[in-house]
SERO-4910 file (N, C-alpha, C, O; in steps of 0.05 Angstrom, whole numbers):
BEGIN
 pado doro    nc1    nc2    nc3   cac1   cac2   cac3    cc1    cc2    cc3    oc1    oc2    oc3
  Met    A     17    -24      0      0      0      0     18     25      0     37     26     15
  Ile    A     11     44    -16     26     69    -18     11     90     -1    -13     93     -2
  Arg    A     27    104     16     15    124     34     23    152     24     46    156     17
  Arg    A      4    170     24      9    198     17     -4    216     37    -25    209     49
  Ala    A      8    240     41     -4    260     59      1    288     48     20    292     33
  Met    A    -17    306     54    -14    334     45    -27    352     66    -43    344     83
  Val    A    -19    377     64    -30    398     81    -41    420     64    -30    427     43
  Ala    A    -64    431     71    -77    454     58    -86    473     79    -89    466    103
  Lys    A    -91    497     71   -101    518     90   -128    527     82   -133    536     59
  Leu    A   -147    526    101   -174    536     96   -175    566     97   -160    579    111
  Lys    A   -194    577     82   -199    605     84   -214    610    110   -227    592    121
  Pro    A   -212    635    121   -226    641    146   -256    635    144   -269    643    126
  Gly    A   -266    621    164   -295    614    166   -304    591    148   -328    586    147
  Ala    A   -286    578    133   -294    558    114   -297    530    126   -307    512    113
  Phe    A   -288    526    151   -289    499    163   -317    486    163   -319    463    156
  Pro    A   -338    500    172   -364    487    172   -373    478    144   -385    456    142
  Glu    A   -367    493    124   -375    485     97   -358    462     87   -368    444     73
  Tyr    A   -333    461     94   -316    438     87   -327    413     99   -329    392     86
  Ile    A   -335    414    125   -346    391    138   -372    383    124   -377    359    119
  Arg    A   -390    402    119   -416    396    106   -411    382     79   -425    362     73
  Met    A   -393    392     63   -388    380     37   -378    352     39   -386    334     24
  His    A   -360    347     58   -348    321     60   -367    301     74   -364    277     69
  Glu    A   -385    310     90   -405    293    102   -426    285     81   -441    266     85
  Asn    A   -427    300     59   -447    296     38   -432    291     11   -440    301     -9
  Leu    A   -411    276     12   -395    270    -11   -412    258    -33   -428    240    -28
  Trp    A   -409    268    -57   -425    258    -79   -419    229    -84   -396    221    -85
  Pro    A   -440    212    -87   -436    183    -92   -418    178   -116   -402    160   -116
  Glu    A   -422    194   -138   -406    190   -162   -377    197   -157   -359    186   -170
  Leu    A   -371    216   -139   -344    222   -132   -331    200   -115   -309    192   -120
  Ala    A   -346    189    -96   -337    167    -80   -330    143    -99   -309    130    -94
  Ala    A   -347    138   -119   -341    116   -137   -316    121   -154   -300    103   -158
  Ala    A   -312    146   -162   -289    153   -178   -263    150   -161   -243    140   -171
  Ile    A   -264    159   -136   -241    156   -119   -233    127   -116   -209    120   -119
  Ala    A   -253    110   -111   -247     81   -108   -237     69   -135   -218     53   -135
  Glu    A   -249     77   -157   -241     67   -183   -212     73   -190   -199     58   -203
  Cys    A   -203     96   -180   -175    104   -186   -155     90   -168   -131     93   -172
  Gly    A   -164     75   -149   -145     60   -131   -139     74   -105   -119     67    -92
  Ile    A   -155     94    -98   -151    107    -72   -168     92    -52   -193     93    -53
  Lys    A   -155     77    -34   -169     59    -16   -179     73     10   -198     64     22
  Lys    A   -165     94     18   -172    107     43   -163    136     41   -142    142     31
  Met    A   -181    154     50   -174    182     52   -184    191     80   -207    186     87
  Val    A   -167    204     95   -174    214    122   -165    242    124   -143    249    117
  Ser    A   -183    260    134   -176    288    139   -175    293    169   -191    283    184
  Phe    A   -156    309    176   -153    319    203   -152    350    201   -145    361    180
  Glu    A   -160    363    223   -159    393    221   -147    404    247   -150    394    269
  Asp    A   -133    426    242   -124    444    263   -128    471    251   -110    484    241
  Glu    A   -153    480    252   -162    504    237   -142    526    240   -136    535    262
  Pro    A   -133    537    218   -144    535    191   -131    513    174   -135    512    149
  Tyr    A   -114    495    185   -100    476    169   -115    449    168   -127    440    187
  Leu    A   -113    437    144   -123    410    140    -99    392    134    -80    399    121
  Phe    A   -101    368    145    -81    347    139    -96    324    127   -115    314    139
  Leu    A    -88    315    103   -101    293     90    -82    270     88    -59    273     79
  Tyr    A    -91    246     95    -76    222     93    -91    203     74   -115    201     76
  Ala    A    -77    190     56    -90    172     37    -73    147     34    -48    148     36
  Glu    A    -86    125     28    -73    100     21    -82     93     -8   -105     92    -14
  Leu    A    -62     88    -25    -66     84    -53    -57     56    -62    -38     45    -51
  Glu    A    -71     46    -82    -62     20    -94    -39     24   -113    -23      6   -117
  Asn    A    -38     48   -126    -18     53   -146     -9     82   -146    -24     99   -137
  Glu    A     15     87   -156     27    113   -156     11    134   -171     12    158   -164
  Asp    A     -3    126   -192    -17    146   -209    -46    150   -201    -61    162   -216
  Ala    A    -54    141   -178    -82    143   -170    -93    172   -170   -114    177   -181
  Tyr    A    -77    190   -158    -86    218   -158    -86    230   -186   -104    246   -193
  Asp    A    -66    223   -202    -65    233   -230    -90    224   -246   -102    240   -261
  Arg    A    -97    199   -242   -121    188   -256   -146    203   -246   -164    210   -262
  Leu    A   -148    207   -220   -172    221   -209   -174    249   -219   -195    259   -226
  Ala    A   -151    263   -221   -151    291   -230   -161    294   -259   -170    316   -266
  Lys    A   -161    273   -275   -170    274   -302   -200    269   -305   -212    272   -326
  Met    A   -213    260   -283   -241    253   -284   -259    277   -282   -254    296   -266
  Glu    A   -281    278   -297   -299    300   -297   -311    306   -270   -314    329   -262
  Val    A   -318    285   -255   -331    290   -229   -311    304   -210   -319    320   -193
  Trp    A   -285    297   -212   -265    310   -195   -262    339   -203   -259    356   -185
  Lys    A   -263    345   -228   -262    373   -238   -286    389   -227   -282    412   -219
  Arg    A   -309    377   -228   -333    391   -217   -330    396   -187   -337    417   -177
  Trp    A   -320    376   -173   -316    379   -144   -296    401   -139   -299    417   -121
  Gly    A   -275    402   -154   -254    422   -152   -265    450   -155   -255    469   -143
  Glu    A   -285    453   -172   -298    479   -176   -311    490   -151   -316    514   -148
  Thr    A   -317    472   -132   -330    480   -107   -310    489    -86   -317    500    -65
  Gln    A   -285    483    -90   -264    486    -69   -253    514    -67   -244    521    -45
  Pro    A   -252    531    -88   -239    557    -84   -251    574    -62   -237    591    -51
  Ser    A   -276    570    -55   -287    586    -33   -278    575     -6   -283    587     15
  Leu    A   -265    551     -6   -258    538     20   -228    540     26   -221    544     50
  Val    A   -211    536      7   -182    534     12   -167    557      0   -176    569    -20
  Glu    A   -145    564     12   -127    585      2   -117    576    -25   -110    553    -29
  Leu    A   -115    595    -44   -106    590    -71    -78    602    -75    -70    621    -62
  Asp    A    -63    590    -94    -37    601   -101    -41    623   -123    -64    629   -130
  Ala    A    -19    634   -133    -20    655   -153    -34    647   -179    -44    664   -194
  Asn    A    -35    621   -184    -48    611   -208    -77    603   -204    -90    593   -223
  Gly    A    -87    607   -180   -115    600   -175   -119    571   -167   -142    562   -167
  Asn    A    -98    557   -162   -100    529   -154    -99    527   -123    -86    543   -110
  Pro    A   -112    507   -112   -110    503    -83    -81    501    -74    -65    486    -86
  Gln    A    -74    515    -53    -47    514    -41    -46    489    -25    -57    487     -3
  Val    A    -32    469    -35    -28    444    -20      2    438    -20     16    445    -38
  Lys    A     10    424      1     38    416      3     38    386      9     28    377     29
  Trp    A     49    370    -10     52    342     -5     75    337     15     95    351     13
  Ile    A     70    319     33     89    314     55    102    286     51     88    267     45
  Arg    A    127    285     54    142    260     51    140    243     77    144    254     99
  Gln    A    134    218     73    133    200     96    162    193    104    179    188     87
  Ile    A    167    194    131    194    188    140    195    164    159    217    153    164
  Trp    A    172    155    169    172    133    188    144    121    189    125    136    185
  Asn    A    143     96    195    117     82    198    119     61    219    139     46    219
  Phe    A    100     60    237     99     38    257     75     21    250     53     31    246
  Asp    A     79     -5    250     57    -24    245     57    -42    269     77    -55    275
  Ala    A     35    -44    283     33    -60    308     38    -89    303     42   -104    322
  Arg    A     38    -98    278     44   -126    272     74   -131    272     83   -152    264
  Gly    A     90   -110    281    119   -114    284    136   -103    262    160   -109    261
  Arg    A    125    -87    244    141    -76    222    146    -47    227    127    -31    231
  Phe    A    171    -39    225    179    -11    227    192     -4    201    209    -20    191
  Asp    A    185     18    189    200     26    165    197     56    160    180     69    172
  Gly    A    214     66    144    213     94    136    207     96    106    210    117     94
  Gln    A    197     74     95    191     74     66    165     88     60    146     85     76
  Pro    A    164    103     38    139    115     30    118     95     21     96    102     14
***
């Protein structure tokens, strides 16, 4: 399993809407996420920051998802929620995994 994580920053006051949208995730988006090989997505918050953790079947899962129409429509709803960069894209920072503990006895720093 491939693990990925990222951080994004919410705009002031956007947290309730972020929660509402994710509690009402579009079924077609959930299907697309699974179809692309994204097995798990978990969000954590420390307002205004979001931390997203995901487990992927394959390295290109996010690239495949980014090309899907439903993901593009979902993305159109996000500019009111997250801080954008100079190009109008959500400001996100992918974070490198450096260590992993598995209670089954495996320790590693592999991504």
